[in-house]
N, C-alpha and C positions, 0 to 999 in steps of 0.2 A: 807529342806536342812539345815544341821547344819552350824554354823559359820566356822568350820574347813573344810567343803567341798568346793572345788573350783567351781566357776561358769564355765559353758562351755566356752572355749576360743573363741574369734572371729577369724574366718578364712576368710581372704580376698583373692580374686582372680582377676587378670586382665583378662577381657573377651574381645575377639575379636568381635567387633560389626560392622565392615566395610566390604569392599570388597578388593580384591587384588590391585585394582587400587586406592582405597580411604580407606586405613586402618584407623580404628577408634577403640578406646578402652574404656571400662567402668570398674569401680571397683564394684565388687559384694561381698556380704558376703554369708555365708553358708545358710542363710535363703532366698536366692534369692532376696534380696533387693539390690538396686543400690545406690551408693553414688551420692548425688546431688550437692555437694560442701559445704553444711552446714547441712547435715542430710542424711536420708535414705528414699528411696521411699517405697511405699507399695510393697508387694511381687509381683515379676515378672513385675513391671512397669518400663520398660526401657525408656519410652518416657520422663520421668522427670530426667533421669540420666545425670550427667555431662559427656560430651564426650571429650576424649583426642585424639589429633591428633598423639601423639607419645607415644609408649608403655613405654618408659623410664620415662616420666612425670607421667604416671599413676602408675608405680611401685614406684616412689619416694613418691607420695601422699599416696599410700597404706602403705608404711613403716612408714610415719609420723603418720598416723591414728593409727597404731598398737603401735607405741612408746608412744602415749598419755596415753595408759593404763598401760605402763610398766616403764615410765621414773622415777618413784619413787624408783625403785629397784636398787640394786648395779649392776654395769656393769663391765665386763671384756672384753678385746680385744684380738683377736687371729689373726694370719696370716697364710695362707696356699698358697704355690706357685702355680701359674698357668703357664703352659708352652705352648708356641705356636711354632709350626714348620711351617715355611712358605716356600713353593716351588713356584718360579716365574721365568718366562723367562725374566722379566723386573725388573729394579731397583724399589724398593718401598721405599718411604721416611717414616720416623717415623710418620709424620703427616698424611700421607695417611693411614698408618696402624692403627693408633689410631682412625681416623675417621671411617674406615671400622669396626673395632672391636666394637666401641661404638654403632654403629647402627645394626650390624649383630649378636652380641652375646646376649644371655639372660641367666642369671643364675637362674635355676629353683629350688625352694624349694617346695617340695610336702607337703605343710601344711595340705591339706585335709586328706592325708593318715598318716602323721607322726607328726602332730601338729606343733605349732609355735616355739617350742624349744625342747631340749632334755629331760626336766622334766616338770611336771605340773607347770603352772604359769610362765614359762620362755618364752623368745622371742629371737630368733636368727635372726639377720639382716645380710644378706650376700651381699657383693658388690665387684665388681672388679674395682680397681683403675687404669684405663688405663693411667692416667697422670704419673704414676710411671713406665710405660713400658720402658724397656731397652733391648738393643741387647746383647745377650750372645756370647762368642767366639764359633766359629764353630769347 
């Protein structure tokens, strides 16, 4: 491989490793290695993987791991609106809505199919800031 050729990007996935009653999550790369907290297991060795109780924690760690390889690059920020239409027979407080949204929603980036970013060597980190949620006029 020449110096100008890019190495294959690392693709990380949060893997469901629990049950519906006891959800647990692991971080895996495209080589079927699992994150241990300070390195990677041998291929397909889930027993040594760091286990996350919450998918959001695993996603945050996954983003941090990817950023380590890209933090030296220039960065741009973009914003895209996300709209929620809520139908409810009961009054719902903003705190109830934020709590539900934070736990119930997942923003999927299909990196295995489309890569980590729009061009080779790029990384797109997507997140939803529910802290900034506001009600719109009806």
